[in-house]
N, C-alpha and C positions, 0 to 999 in steps of 0.2 A: 656651633658654641659647644655643643656637647662631645663634638669631636676633638675640639682643642683642650676641652677640660680632661677629657680621657687619656690624651697624649699626655698632658700634664701631672695626672695621677701616676701614669706608668714611669716617667722620667723620675717623678718624687721617690716611688718604690725602688727604682734602680739607684738612685743616689743614696737612699737609706742603706740599702744591701753592702753599697761600696764602703760607706763610712762603718757600718757594724764590723764588716770583714776587716778592715784596716785596724780596729779598735782591738778584734780578738787576736789578729798576728801580733800586735805590739803586745798584749798580756802574754802570749805564748812565749815570745823572745825574752821578756824580762822576768817571768816567774821562773825560778829553779825547778828543773825536772830531770830525773836520771832515768832514762830509758834502761839501762843496764844494771840497774838495782835488782836485787833478788826480792820477789815479792813475798817470799816466805820469811816470815819474821822469827828469830829465836826467841823462846820463852825461859823465864827463870823458873823452874819448878821446885826449888829448895823448900818454899813455905808449904805447898800442897804435899810434898814428901813428909816433911815433919806431921803435918796433920794426919796423913794417911797412916804413918807410922804408929801415932797414937790412937788412932780409932779402929784400924783392922784388927782382926782376931788372928793374925798370922804375920810373920815377918815380911813387911813390904820391901821388895827389890827395887834397886837403882843402881846405874851403872856408876862405877868409880874408877877412873884411871884410863877411859878411853882416849886413843890418840887425838890429836886435833883433827879437825874436819868434820867432826860430828855436830849436828845443830838439834837441839832439842826443840820440837814443833808443837807439841800440846800435850795436856796433863789433865788427868781427872781421877777423882775418887767419889764413889757412888756407894754408900752404905745400903741404900735399898735395893740395889742392883747386885746382890750376892757380894757385897764388899768389894766392888771392882775396881781394881788400880789400872789406869793406864798411863803410860808415857811413851810419846811418839817421837821418834828422831828421822832425820834425812842423814845417811852416811856420807862420807866423803865424796862419793861418786853421784850423790842426789837421789838415792833410792831409798825408799820408806822400811823402816824398822820399828816396831812397837814392842814394847814389854807389856804384858797383859797379866793380872792376877786376879784370881776371884775364889770364893768358895762355893759357886754355882756347881750343879752337875757337871762333872768334867768334860763327857763327850760333847755334850751340847755347847758348852762354852767354847771349849776348843774349835769346834766347826764354825761357830759363829765369829769368833775374833780372828780366824785366819781365812774368813772368805770360802767357807766350804772345803777346806783341806780335810783329807784322810789320812790316817794312820796307814805309814808303809810297812809297820812290822819291823823296821830295823831302828837301830837306836846310833846315837852320834855322841862319842865321847868328849864332853867339855868340861875341863877343870876337875877332872876325877869323878865325874857323875854321869850317869847313861841318861841322855835325852832321848825321848822319842822323836822320831823323824816324821813329820807329817808333810804331804805333797798337796797343793791344790792348782786349779786353774789360774787363779790370781796370786794368792800369796803361798809361800812354803812356811812351815814352822818347826820350832824346836819346843817340845812340850816336856815339863818336869813336874811330878805330882809329889807332893809332901808337904810338912810342915802346916797342916790343915787346909793349903790352898793348892790351885793348879797354878803354875807359872807358864806361860807361852812367851816365846820371843818370834814374831812372825814379821811378815812384810814382802816387799817385792824385790829385796837385796838378795843376792846370792847366797847361799848357805854358810860361806866363808864369814861374810859379814853377820849372819844371824848368830853364828858361834862365836865370833869376836865380841858381840854384845853380851851373848849369855855368860861368857867367860868374865865379862867386866862387872858382873852383878854382884851386889854385896847388900845384906840386910841391915847392916847398922852403920 
């Protein structure tokens, strides 16, 4: 009798698994899902930009007039962390580009936001200004000192894209 009861329990478990699998299959078929959707969502940074421009002791920079295909992905302003402004983007090729500004000590700040890049001693002319060229194992960077803060355009994108972002930066 115990043998019959054991066979009955195994059969019930198998039938339960079949029913559960069928229900899960039906749910999967009828619930919309997009496997090709971009998992990185664009952010609207306008409110944070206005807030940072009111709070920061320097002219906060953000791009104006970037060509289509650039996607803003992150934004923050932290007063306690050296009045740090951060605005992250994906360029049209999906590479990362960030605009970073702060009143923190420049050398330490640039090294931090550029993921350990170092000054090459060269400059890159962008929109009539000489930006320092930093090179790193993960990110390269363009660095501009002035107006009470250090501005860094950094990321995994090629130098041409970093320069394109730097050229698009406006402070009002």
